[in-house]
Each structure stands twice: as C-alpha cells, then as structure tokens.
N, C-alpha and C positions, 0 to 999 in steps of 0.2 A: 534456380531455373529448372523448368521442366525438361527442356531439351538436353540438358547435361546429365540427366538421370539415365544410367545405363539400361534400365528396363523400359524406358519410354518408347523406343522404336519397336521392341518386342510386343508391347501392349497394343500398339497401333496395328501391327501385322495380325495379331490375334483377333482384334476387333474387326478388321477387314475380312478375315477368313470366316469368322462367325456370321458376318452379314451375308457373305456369298453363300455359305451353307444354308442359312435361313431362307434366302431367296429361292434357292434350288428346292428346298423342302416345300415351300409355299407353292411353287409351280407344280411339283409332283402332286401335292394335295389337291390343287385346282383341277388337274387332269383326271385324277381319280374320282373326284366328286362329279365332274361332268360325265364321265363314263357310267357311274352308278345311276345318275339321274336319267341318262339316255336309255338305260335298261327299263326304267319305269314308264317311259313314254310309250304308249301303245302305237305301233306303226300301222300304216294303212294296210288293209287286207291285201291289196295288190298294187304293183307298180307297173306302168305300161310304157312301152317304147315302140315306136314305129319306124320302119325302114322300107324304102322302095329300092329294089334291085332289079334291073332289067325290066321284065314284064310282070313282076310280082310285087305285091304290097304285103309286107310282113308286119305282124303285130305280136310283140312279146309281152306276156304278163307274168309277173313273179308273185308267188304266194308262199310265204310272207314277202312283203315288199323290200325288207332289209335283211337279206341273207346274212347269217353269222357263221363263223367257223364251226364246223362239225354239225351244223343243223341241216337236216334234209329240207329241201324246198322244191317246188314244182315250177318249171318253166313251161308255160302254155303258149304255143305258137299257132297263130292263125295265118294261113297263107291264102291270099286272094289273087289269082291271075288277073292282071289288068284287062286282058282280052275278053273276060267274061266266061272263060272256060272253067270247068270244074277242076278243083285241085286233086281229084282222085287219080289222075294220070301221072302224077309226080312221084318221084322217089326222093326222100330227104335223107342225106347222110349227115349225122351231127357228131360233133366232137367238142368236149369240154376241156379246156386247157388253161394253164397259167404260164404264159409265154416267158415272163421274167425269170421263172425258176425251172423252166422246161418240164413242168409237171402235167400229167394227163389224168383226166378223170373219166367220166362216162363217155361212151361212144356207141354208135349204133346206126341202124337204118330204119326209117319209118315211112309209112305211106299214109298221107292224110286222107280224111274222108269228108264228105259234105256235111255230115251230121255233127262231127266233133273235131275240135282242133287237136293238134299234137300236144300231148302232155309228157314232158321229159323230166323224170326225177333226177335231181342233181344234189351234190353236196360240195361245199368249199372246204377243203382240208387245211387251208392256210389263208390268213387274211391278205388282201391285196386285190389286184385287178385280174380278173379271169375273163376268158373269151368263150362264147358259145358260137362255134362256126357251123353254119348250115350250108351244105352243098345241095342245090336243088337241080334235079335231073329230070328231063322229060324226053320221051322218045323223039328222035329226029331233031333235037336242039342241043346246043352246047350247054354244059353244066354252068350254073351260076352260083357264086359264093356270096353269102351274107355273114357278117361278123357282128355280134352284139358283145360289147364290153360291159362287164358287170362287176361292181365292187363287192367284195366279201369283207365284212367287218369282224373285228375281234369280238369275243363274247364280252 
C-alpha cells in the first residue's frame, strides 16, 4: 500500500509546497509583466480634475497625467472666481505633502494672473497618495482651502 510507505506523506508535503511556490512565482511574474506593459502604454498628455470651493472654480491639470516616483511634473491650476472677478487679487499658498508618511515637498506662495494659470513644478519622492493643498486668500475675505489628492505611481 502507498499509505504505509514512510516517504508517502513527505512527498505529499513537498508536492504541496512546490505548488504553493509555483503559484506565488506565477503571481509575481504576472505583476511584473503588467508593470512592464504599463510602461509602454503612452499616457495622456494631461489629466484634469475640477473642484469648486466657496466662490472659486478650480481646475487642475497634470502633465504628464500619470506622475511617477522621482519624475518631475507640472501641476497647472486655473482659478476662476464664480463672481466673475479677476483672479489677480488672490494670493495662493500651496503645499505638496504625503499625509500617510508625514512627508513634505514643494511649498510656496503664488499670485495668479489673467493671462496664465499657475504652474507648480512638483515631484513625488515616494509612491502613494499625495495631496496638493491650496489656500486661497483674498483681501477682506476668509481664506479658503482646496485639497487635490493625487496618486504617484512606482516606476
């Protein structure tokens, strides 16, 4: 009988272990192939996101649309006051952070113009969810905060 052979159970355990190792290797291979193929797919030139905060309509465009770790990219922000006023009277304080890791990136103050939107150069130093926080200040009004959450992908 096969069940009485002292090596029978050891062979079954080895077979199961090899199947598990093989399944894990196939999964790793599938993930690697999908990541390699994703690198060959050309992303859109820009990605757009809109947000309305208080009396402002904000539009964020990213170029390239899929930011990757260590890659410089531009966040272009168009601010349109809903009241029809010019955005030139506004002061924008921006901060680029990764809240999950308490990491900070670029920060600064900008003044938009009628002729061109704000162009903020950014870089994601780690993959994950990053936030671009904008604090919009106008004289005689309370500051308004807008937060855009952006994914940064691994290379």
